[in-house]
Backbone as a ProteinNet text record, in pm:
[ID]
protein_1_A
[PRIMARY]
MKKQKKLDSIPDDISAMSFEEAYAELKAATERLEAEEIDLETTIREYARASALTKHCAMLLDKAEEQVRVLTESEGVIHLESLDPEEVE
[TERTIARY]
103.1	3.2	101.2	54.2	155.2	99.5	205.9	185.4	139.1	35.3	-36.2	63.9	73.5	176.5	121.2	171.2	119.8	80.2	-57	-127.3	-43.9	13.1	81.3	222.2	302.1	455.5	441.6	562	604.5	696.1	690.2	766.5	903.4	1010.7	1136.5	1160.7	1105.1	1155.7	1067.9	969.7	919.8	960.1	1003.1	1080.4	1240.2	1278.6	1439.7	1416.4	1258.3	1242.9	1263.2	1318.9	1335.3	1156.9	1148.2	989.9	961.5	1074.7	1019.8	976.1	1086.2	1014.6	932.7	883.6	736.5	662	672	576.2	515.8	632.3	600.8	535.8	574.3	487.8	373.5	324.9	194.7	95.6	165.7	79.2	53.6	186.1	137.4	34.4	36.2	-70.6	-188	-215.2	-372.5	-388.2	-308.5	-359.9	-406.4	-304	-334.9	-497	-537.2	-598.1	-750.9	-726.4	-834.8	-871	-816.5	-816	-955.4	-1033.5	-1147.7	-1105.4	-1023.8	-1015	-934.2	-923.2	-833.4	-916	-868.6	-953	-940.6	-1006.8	-1068.5	-893	-835.8	-716	-597.2	-601	-544.5	-528.6	-654.4	-731.8	-651.4	-684.7	-672	-520.1	-420.7	-267.9	-215.3	-278.7	-238.7	-278.5	-373.4	-410.8	-376.5	-333.7	-265.9	-78.6	-46.8	50	31	-36.5	-70.1	-78	-146.4	-167.3	-25	68.4	186.2	269.1	305.2	335.6	302.5	167.9	92.2	142.9	148.9	226.5	340.3	444.5	572.1	595.9	538.7	523.5	492.2	398.4	374.8	465	545.1	636.4	744.6	813.2	929.4	877.7	757.4	711	723	677.9	673.5	822.5	928.6	1044.4	1076.8	1072.6	1114.3	1081.2	973.3	901.2	940.6	1009.9	1097.3	1254.2	1294.9	1420.4	1396.5	1308.4	1303.8	1335.3	1431.8	1500.5	1521.2	1494.9	1509.2	1638.1	1674.1	1787.1	1768.4	1823.6	1780.7	1916.4	1900.8	2063.2	1995	2058.8	2023.3	2200.3	2185.5	2311	2424.9	2409.5	2553.1	2567.6	2511.3	2520.1	2415.5	2413.5	2345.4	2317.2	2230.1	2184.9	2045.6	2046.5	1934.2	1825	1729.4	1582	1489	1444.3	1308.8	1214.8	1138.3	1031.8	893.4	846.7	727.6	600	505.9	469.3	321.1	327.1	208.3	240.6	370	431.1	388.1	406.4	375.8	234.3	130.5	-1.3	-74.4
-116.9	0.1	120.4	227.1	338.2	421.6	490.1	581.2	712.7	768	891.9	1004.9	1111	1220	1303.3	1365.9	1492.1	1609.1	1658.6	1729.5	1857.4	1911.2	2034.1	1983.3	1909.2	1899.2	1955.3	2013.9	2087.9	1974.3	1939	1886.4	1895	1822.4	1860.1	1955.6	1930.9	2013.2	2151.4	2160.9	2247.6	2355.5	2294.9	2363.9	2423.1	2355.9	2426.4	2557.8	2568.9	2664.8	2807.5	2916.1	3062.4	3106.9	3195.9	3264.1	3293	3370.9	3365.2	3249.4	3108.7	2992.8	2983.2	2964.2	2888	2969.3	3081.6	3219.9	3190.5	3153.2	3150.5	3000.5	2874.2	2761.8	2753	2836.9	2834.7	2939.3	3005.6	3137.6	2988.3	2908.6	2821.7	2719	2702.4	2587.6	2641.5	2765.5	2826.4	2816.4	2855.1	2879.7	2736.7	2600.4	2484.6	2431.2	2472.1	2425.9	2545.2	2640.4	2725.2	2688.3	2583.1	2525.1	2422.2	2444.2	2375.3	2214.5	2204.9	2039.1	1960.2	2024.5	1944	1842.8	1679.5	1604.6	1574.3	1529.4	1535	1492.2	1360.2	1370.3	1475.3	1528.3	1623.8	1742.5	1756.6	1842.2	1859.7	1727.7	1750.9	1737.4	1670.8	1669.7	1832.1	1909.6	2050.5	2102.9	2088.4	2151.9	2138.8	2029.7	1979.7	2084.3	2051.8	2106	2248	2321.2	2474.3	2503.5	2450.1	2453.3	2471	2360.1	2355.5	2450	2496.4	2619.1	2767.7	2743.3	2869.7	2878.8	2780.4	2757.6	2779	2765.9	2773.7	2926.5	2980.9	3106.1	3183.4	3173.4	3225.2	3225.5	3112.5	3128.7	3202.9	3218.3	3307.1	3415.7	3463.4	3599.1	3631.9	3570.9	3573.5	3594.3	3510.4	3508.1	3636.1	3689.7	3805.8	3916.5	3903.1	4005.1	4035.7	3924.4	3920.2	3980.6	4008.3	4002.1	4147.9	4219.9	4363.8	4430.7	4541.2	4646.4	4766.5	4850.1	5027.3	5102.4	5126.5	5210.1	5350.5	5389.6	5514.9	5569.8	5729.9	5814.4	5869.5	5814.8	5907.8	5963.8	6098.5	6163.5	6124.2	6086.5	6068.7	5928.2	5827.1	5749.8	5630.1	5558.1	5475.4	5337.3	5298.2	5143.3	5087.7	4966	4885.3	4873.8	4869.9	4866.6	4759.2	4697.4	4598.6	4703.3	4654.6	4753.5	4708.9	4800.3	4806.5	4812.5	4683.2	4640.9	4795	4847.8	4915.1	5074.5	5088.7	5205.7	5250.7	5121.4	5135.5	5151.4	5108.7	5124.6	5286.6
8.2	-28.1	5.9	-108	-81.8	-5.8	63.2	166.8	99.3	132	110.9	164.4	71.4	55	167.3	246.4	309.8	189.2	226.3	148.5	167.2	282.9	295.6	230.5	181.9	118	-30.6	-25.8	-159.1	-285.3	-365.4	-420.2	-413.4	-436.8	-450.6	-566.4	-697	-787.3	-797.1	-716.4	-697.8	-578.7	-457	-362.6	-426.1	-527.2	-557.5	-670.7	-668.6	-763.6	-729.1	-785.2	-759.8	-761.8	-696.7	-722.1	-835.5	-920.3	-1070.8	-1150.1	-1110.9	-1206.6	-1185.8	-1048.1	-1016.3	-1029.4	-1039.7	-1118.4	-1245.5	-1313.8	-1478.6	-1505.9	-1400.4	-1452.1	-1367.4	-1299.9	-1218.6	-1328.2	-1400.8	-1521.9	-1580.9	-1655.7	-1778	-1711.9	-1601.3	-1552.8	-1567.5	-1512.3	-1509.5	-1671.8	-1757.9	-1898	-1948.3	-1927	-1927.7	-1854.4	-1744.7	-1650.6	-1741.7	-1830.3	-1866.4	-2023.4	-2041.6	-2178.4	-2167.3	-2289.4	-2260.6	-2297	-2363.7	-2438.8	-2308.6	-2171.6	-2096.8	-2002.2	-2030.3	-1968	-1815.1	-1731.3	-1595.3	-1507.1	-1585.5	-1497	-1509.7	-1638.1	-1607.4	-1554.3	-1577.3	-1493.8	-1312.8	-1289.5	-1129	-1113.2	-1163.5	-1176.8	-1202	-1282.5	-1262.1	-1174.2	-1106.9	-979.2	-898.1	-876.2	-743.4	-750	-867.3	-893.8	-892.7	-940	-938.1	-784.3	-693.3	-550.4	-504.8	-520.3	-454.7	-506.8	-653.1	-671.2	-592.7	-571.9	-542.5	-386.4	-273	-153.3	-162.4	-276.6	-279.9	-314.8	-370.4	-402.7	-284.3	-227.1	-133.2	20.6	25.1	128.8	83.9	-49.3	-95.6	-64.6	-87.4	-68.6	55.5	205.6	332.7	348.9	307	332.6	289.7	162.4	110.2	193	242	315.7	465.6	503.3	597.5	600.9	523.7	486.3	403.6	397.3	369	458.4	405	509.5	431.1	534.3	475.8	507.5	429.9	426.4	501.4	615.4	640.3	716.8	706.4	697.6	847.4	962.8	1076.9	1121.5	1139.6	1158.4	1120.4	966	920.7	868.2	941.2	961	870.7	770	747.1	830.4	840.6	923.2	878.3	881	833.1	935.5	875.2	997.1	932.2	975.7	931.8	881	753.6	757.4	805.2	849.1	932.1	788.2	814.9	684.9	710.8	857.9	834.5	791.1	797.9	713.8	606.9	540	402.4	344.3	415.9	357.5	410.2
[MASK]
+++++++++++++++++++++++++++++++++++++++++++++++++++++++++++++++++++++++++++++++++++++++++

């Protein structure tokens, strides 16, 4: 009997992708899903991959958001500060 994969796990090939690679593949998967000629089995496979790509992109964006820093100059010294998301809005 096969072990059921964790629903929240991301395949290794997707985990290794950059944001740009994953986003491009997600866009392509979306286009394939919107095609009228697609069969049910392919739809399910594409949807599962698109879901994993979406999760990976979201994780990469969250990570990038945490790494965003703002350069500020204070009394002639430049230092890094964490970006406060509330200040952006």
